[in-house]
C-alpha atoms as a printed R data frame, in Angstrom:
    type eleno elety resid chain resno       x       y       z
1   ATOM     1    CA   MET     A     1  -8.406 -13.751 -25.344
2   ATOM     2    CA   THR     A     2  -9.563 -10.272 -26.216
3   ATOM     3    CA   GLY     A     3 -10.570 -11.067 -29.795
4   ATOM     4    CA   LEU     A     4  -7.920  -8.669 -31.111
5   ATOM     5    CA   PRO     A     5  -5.320  -9.959 -33.567
6   ATOM     6    CA   GLN     A     6  -2.168 -11.014 -31.785
7   ATOM     7    CA   PRO     A     7   1.334 -10.866 -33.274
8   ATOM     8    CA   PRO     A     8   2.948 -14.265 -33.802
9   ATOM     9    CA   ARG     A     9   5.014 -15.412 -30.845
10  ATOM    10    CA   THR     A    10   8.495 -16.505 -31.743
11  ATOM    11    CA   GLU     A    11  11.698 -16.752 -29.788
12  ATOM    12    CA   LEU     A    12  12.729 -13.464 -31.406
13  ATOM    13    CA   HIS     A    13   9.450 -11.681 -30.662
14  ATOM    14    CA   LYS     A    14   8.294 -12.172 -27.081
15  ATOM    15    CA   PRO     A    15   6.196  -9.407 -25.572
16  ATOM    16    CA   GLU     A    16   7.638  -7.966 -22.396
17  ATOM    17    CA   ARG     A    17   6.009  -9.575 -19.381
18  ATOM    18    CA   TRP     A    18   3.739  -7.245 -17.443
19  ATOM    19    CA   ARG     A    19   4.862  -6.853 -13.837
20  ATOM    20    CA   PRO     A    20   2.793  -4.685 -11.511
21  ATOM    21    CA   SER     A    21   4.472  -2.989  -8.560
22  ATOM    22    CA   VAL     A    22   3.438  -4.780  -5.369
23  ATOM    23    CA   THR     A    23   2.700  -2.452  -2.473
24  ATOM    24    CA   VAL     A    24   1.252  -2.707   1.024
25  ATOM    25    CA   ALA     A    25  -0.824  -0.151   2.922
26  ATOM    26    CA   ALA     A    26  -1.725   0.325   6.590
27  ATOM    27    CA   LEU     A    27  -5.263   1.505   7.367
28  ATOM    28    CA   ILE     A    28  -5.276   3.005  10.834
29  ATOM    29    CA   SER     A    29  -8.208   4.600  12.613
30  ATOM    30    CA   ARG     A    30  -8.956   5.760  16.137
31  ATOM    31    CA   LEU     A    31 -11.835   7.254  18.055
32  ATOM    32    CA   ASP     A    32 -10.835  10.667  19.404
33  ATOM    33    CA   GLY     A    33 -12.058  12.249  22.629
34  ATOM    34    CA   ASP     A    34 -14.511  14.344  20.617
35  ATOM    35    CA   GLY     A    35 -16.250  11.171  19.382
36  ATOM    36    CA   GLN     A    36 -14.850  11.514  15.850
37  ATOM    37    CA   VAL     A    37 -13.236   8.594  14.047
38  ATOM    38    CA   ARG     A    38  -9.974   9.746  12.488
39  ATOM    39    CA   PHE     A    39  -7.691   8.056   9.989
40  ATOM    40    CA   LEU     A    40  -3.911   8.277  10.002
41  ATOM    41    CA   LEU     A    41  -2.504   9.573   6.715
42  ATOM    42    CA   ILE     A    42   0.913  10.771   5.709
43  ATOM    43    CA   GLU     A    43   1.785  13.849   3.692
44  ATOM    44    CA   GLU     A    44   4.716  13.209   1.373
45  ATOM    45    CA   HIS     A    45   6.776  14.755  -1.393
46  ATOM    46    CA   THR     A    46   6.191  13.028  -4.749
47  ATOM    47    CA   ALA     A    47   7.121  13.764  -8.361
48  ATOM    48    CA   GLU     A    48   3.622  15.285  -8.616
49  ATOM    49    CA   GLY     A    49   4.086  17.513  -5.562
50  ATOM    50    CA   LEU     A    50   2.863  17.202  -1.983
51  ATOM    51    CA   ARG     A    51   0.367  14.320  -1.703
52  ATOM    52    CA   LEU     A    52  -1.632  12.495   0.971
53  ATOM    53    CA   ASN     A    53  -1.423   8.723   1.277
54  ATOM    54    CA   ASN     A    54  -2.116   5.872   3.633
55  ATOM    55    CA   PRO     A    55   1.141   4.708   5.213
56  ATOM    56    CA   ALA     A    56   2.275   2.472   2.361
57  ATOM    57    CA   GLY     A    57   5.207   1.266   0.337
58  ATOM    58    CA   HIS     A    58   6.740  -1.476  -1.747
59  ATOM    59    CA   LEU     A    59   7.102  -5.091  -0.778
60  ATOM    60    CA   ASP     A    60  10.821  -5.798  -0.386
61  ATOM    61    CA   PRO     A    61  12.585  -9.053  -1.275
62  ATOM    62    CA   ALA     A    62  12.496 -11.755   1.413
63  ATOM    63    CA   GLU     A    63   9.600 -10.300   3.418
64  ATOM    64    CA   SER     A    64   5.958 -11.232   3.732
65  ATOM    65    CA   PRO     A    65   3.283  -8.625   3.001
66  ATOM    66    CA   GLU     A    66   2.458  -8.503   6.717
67  ATOM    67    CA   GLN     A    67   6.115  -7.843   7.597
68  ATOM    68    CA   ALA     A    68   6.242  -5.185   4.872
69  ATOM    69    CA   VAL     A    69   3.201  -3.277   6.142
70  ATOM    70    CA   VAL     A    70   4.578  -3.230   9.702
71  ATOM    71    CA   ARG     A    71   7.929  -1.953   8.382
72  ATOM    72    CA   GLU     A    72   6.387   0.686   6.102
73  ATOM    73    CA   ALA     A    73   4.079   2.015   8.830
74  ATOM    74    CA   LEU     A    74   7.035   2.344  11.201
75  ATOM    75    CA   GLU     A    75   9.185   4.088   8.583
76  ATOM    76    CA   GLU     A    76   6.473   6.535   7.534
77  ATOM    77    CA   THR     A    77   4.734   7.251  10.868
78  ATOM    78    CA   ALA     A    78   7.370   6.410  13.524
79  ATOM    79    CA   ARG     A    79   4.677   4.234  15.132
80  ATOM    80    CA   VAL     A    80   4.535   0.475  15.623
81  ATOM    81    CA   PHE     A    81   1.655  -0.955  13.569
82  ATOM    82    CA   SER     A    82  -0.184  -4.081  14.728
83  ATOM    83    CA   PRO     A    83  -2.295  -5.542  11.911
84  ATOM    84    CA   SER     A    84  -5.663  -6.857  13.087
85  ATOM    85    CA   HIS     A    85  -7.102  -7.977   9.749
86  ATOM    86    CA   PHE     A    86  -6.584  -8.020   6.018
87  ATOM    87    CA   LEU     A    87  -8.674  -5.425   4.198
88  ATOM    88    CA   GLY     A    88  -8.259  -6.522   0.592
89  ATOM    89    CA   VAL     A    89  -6.335  -6.595  -2.671
90  ATOM    90    CA   TYR     A    90  -6.528  -3.520  -4.899
91  ATOM    91    CA   LEU     A    91  -5.323  -3.120  -8.473
92  ATOM    92    CA   SER     A    92  -4.887   0.346  -9.945
93  ATOM    93    CA   ARG     A    93  -3.147   1.989 -12.871
94  ATOM    94    CA   PHE     A    94  -1.454   5.352 -12.723
95  ATOM    95    CA   GLN     A    95   0.325   7.584 -15.201
96  ATOM    96    CA   ARG     A    96   3.063   9.716 -13.713
97  ATOM    97    CA   GLU     A    97   2.397  13.324 -14.764
98  ATOM    98    CA   SER     A    98   6.067  14.286 -14.777
99  ATOM    99    CA   THR     A    99   7.350  11.438 -16.990
100 ATOM   100    CA   GLY     A   100   4.300   9.826 -18.575
101 ATOM   101    CA   GLU     A   101   5.385   6.497 -17.080
102 ATOM   102    CA   ASP     A   102   2.476   4.036 -16.917
103 ATOM   103    CA   ILE     A   103   2.502   2.026 -13.675
104 ATOM   104    CA   THR     A   104   0.140  -0.615 -12.341
105 ATOM   105    CA   TYR     A   105   0.044  -1.184  -8.593
106 ATOM   106    CA   LEU     A   106  -1.147  -4.300  -6.796
107 ATOM   107    CA   ARG     A   107  -1.885  -3.144  -3.234
108 ATOM   108    CA   LEU     A   108  -2.412  -5.424  -0.251
109 ATOM   109    CA   ALA     A   109  -4.146  -3.413   2.465
110 ATOM   110    CA   TYR     A   110  -4.160  -4.230   6.168
111 ATOM   111    CA   ALA     A   111  -6.115  -2.602   8.980
112 ATOM   112    CA   GLY     A   112  -4.828  -2.321  12.515
113 ATOM   113    CA   THR     A   113  -3.722  -0.100  15.348
114 ATOM   114    CA   VAL     A   114  -0.664   1.946  16.245
115 ATOM   115    CA   GLY     A   115   0.831   3.182  19.465
116 ATOM   116    CA   GLU     A   116   2.241   6.607  20.144
117 ATOM   117    CA   PRO     A   117   5.146   7.871  17.997
118 ATOM   118    CA   LEU     A   118   8.522   6.516  19.059
119 ATOM   119    CA   PRO     A   119  10.447   9.489  20.473
120 ATOM   120    CA   ASP     A   120  13.821   8.602  18.916
121 ATOM   121    CA   ARG     A   121  12.464   7.730  15.491
122 ATOM   122    CA   GLY     A   122  12.126  10.191  12.621
123 ATOM   123    CA   LEU     A   123   9.930   9.906   9.553
124 ATOM   124    CA   ASP     A   124  11.242   8.457   6.287
125 ATOM   125    CA   GLU     A   125  12.866  10.811   3.794
126 ATOM   126    CA   GLY     A   126  10.160  12.563   1.806
127 ATOM   127    CA   ILE     A   127   7.505  12.242   4.510
128 ATOM   128    CA   VAL     A   128   6.540  15.735   5.691
129 ATOM   129    CA   ARG     A   129   4.158  14.792   8.506
130 ATOM   130    CA   THR     A   130   1.425  12.481   9.715
131 ATOM   131    CA   LEU     A   131  -2.180  13.662  10.002
132 ATOM   132    CA   TRP     A   132  -5.269  12.316  11.756
133 ATOM   133    CA   MET     A   133  -8.219  13.180   9.496
134 ATOM   134    CA   THR     A   134 -11.968  12.583   9.717
135 ATOM   135    CA   LEU     A   135 -13.717  10.770   6.884
136 ATOM   136    CA   ASP     A   136 -15.172  14.076   5.679
137 ATOM   137    CA   GLU     A   137 -11.687  15.633   5.668
138 ATOM   138    CA   VAL     A   138 -10.289  12.654   3.746
139 ATOM   139    CA   ARG     A   139 -13.081  12.914   1.178
140 ATOM   140    CA   ALA     A   140 -12.608  16.696   0.824
141 ATOM   141    CA   SER     A   141  -8.866  16.241   0.233
142 ATOM   142    CA   ALA     A   142  -9.294  13.676  -2.599
143 ATOM   143    CA   PRO     A   143  -7.587  15.908  -5.229
144 ATOM   144    CA   ARG     A   144  -4.431  15.737  -3.071
145 ATOM   145    CA   HIS     A   145  -4.447  11.932  -2.695
146 ATOM   146    CA   ARG     A   146  -1.543  10.021  -4.156
147 ATOM   147    CA   SER     A   147  -4.038   7.635  -5.749
148 ATOM   148    CA   PRO     A   148  -7.767   6.875  -5.669
149 ATOM   149    CA   LEU     A   149  -6.935   3.884  -3.456
150 ATOM   150    CA   VAL     A   150  -6.361   6.197  -0.465
151 ATOM   151    CA   LEU     A   151 -10.078   6.908  -0.181
152 ATOM   152    CA   GLN     A   152 -11.223   3.525  -1.536
153 ATOM   153    CA   CYS     A   153  -9.397   1.638   1.223
154 ATOM   154    CA   ILE     A   154 -10.756   3.963   3.924
155 ATOM   155    CA   GLU     A   155 -14.297   3.605   2.546
156 ATOM   156    CA   ASP     A   156 -13.901  -0.194   2.599
157 ATOM   157    CA   LEU     A   157 -12.657  -0.060   6.195
158 ATOM   158    CA   VAL     A   158 -15.650   2.084   7.220
159 ATOM   159    CA   ALA     A   159 -17.986  -0.343   5.411
160 ATOM   160    CA   GLY     A   160 -16.682  -3.156   7.617
161 ATOM   161    CA   ARG     A   161 -14.700  -5.096   5.043
162 ATOM   162    CA   ASN     A   162 -12.310  -7.480   6.733
163 ATOM   163    CA   TYR     A   163 -10.677 -10.819   6.192
164 ATOM   164    CA   PRO     A   164  -8.470 -12.808   8.557
165 ATOM   165    CA   LEU     A   165  -4.737 -12.152   8.355
166 ATOM   166    CA   GLN     A   166  -4.394 -15.774   7.224
167 ATOM   167    CA   ALA     A   167  -6.105 -14.817   3.938
168 ATOM   168    CA   VAL     A   168  -2.602 -13.958   2.695
169 ATOM   169    CA   THR     A   169  -0.140 -16.831   2.735
170 ATOM   170    CA   THR     A   170   3.589 -16.368   2.304
171 ATOM   171    CA   HIS     A   171   5.407 -19.553   1.351
172 ATOM   172    CA   PRO     A   172   8.601 -20.121   3.419
173 ATOM   173    CA   SER     A   173  10.673 -19.955   0.218
174 ATOM   174    CA   VAL     A   174  10.096 -16.174   0.172
175 ATOM   175    CA   THR     A   175  11.891 -15.535   3.448
176 ATOM   176    CA   GLN     A   176  14.528 -18.283   3.294
177 ATOM   177    CA   ALA     A   177  18.156 -17.443   2.637
178 ATOM   178    CA   GLY     A   178  19.781 -18.569  -0.586
179 ATOM   179    CA   PRO     A   179  18.342 -19.376  -3.992
180 ATOM   180    CA   ALA     A   180  14.717 -20.385  -4.415
181 ATOM   181    CA   ALA     A   181  14.081 -24.106  -4.624
182 ATOM   182    CA   GLY     A   182  11.814 -26.088  -6.900
183 ATOM   183    CA   PRO     A   183  10.277 -25.592 -10.299
184 ATOM   184    CA   VAL     A   184   8.837 -22.303 -11.486
185 ATOM   185    CA   ASN     A   185   5.132 -22.493 -12.333
C-alpha cells in the first residue's frame, strides 16, 4: 500500500491490470585476435530512429524464455545462440517519443556464445546490421541505445554476474497444445 487514497473497487470500477511486455535478450561476447573483448549488438530501425540493442525480442506464446532467446538471436543476427547461463531479470520503463506510449519491459537476459553467421539466413526486417563493439565503444554509444538495459546487461556480464540456466523454470503447461489446465492463481 502506498498510503495514497485509493478509489473504491466495485464491479463497475476495476482498474486496468498492469501487464509489462516480457522480452528476452542475448548477451554475446568474444575475445578477438587483438586481445579485445567485443560484444555483439544489432543496429535496428525503431520509431525513434536507428538504435543499438542487444539481440532481443518478445517472448512468444507457447515458448520458454530460453527458446525465445535462441530464436530472437537467430532472427536478429543470423547466428545460432547457445545460452551458457542466465544473467538476470531487468525491469525498465520507457516512454515512446513518437507516441507518448508508456511501456514497462520485463527483460530476461541470457549470456552465451554464437557461431558464424548462417550463409543462407538474412537478418530480421528492421535490422540493419550486427556489430562487434568493445566495452568502451558500447559506453560511448549510449545515446544511441534502444534502452539503458543495453549497457546495464553488458556491465553485469563484465562484472561476472551469472546464474544457472535452471534459475528460470517454464512449467510444461506453457508449451503444451490446447487450453491451459488447472486453476488460475
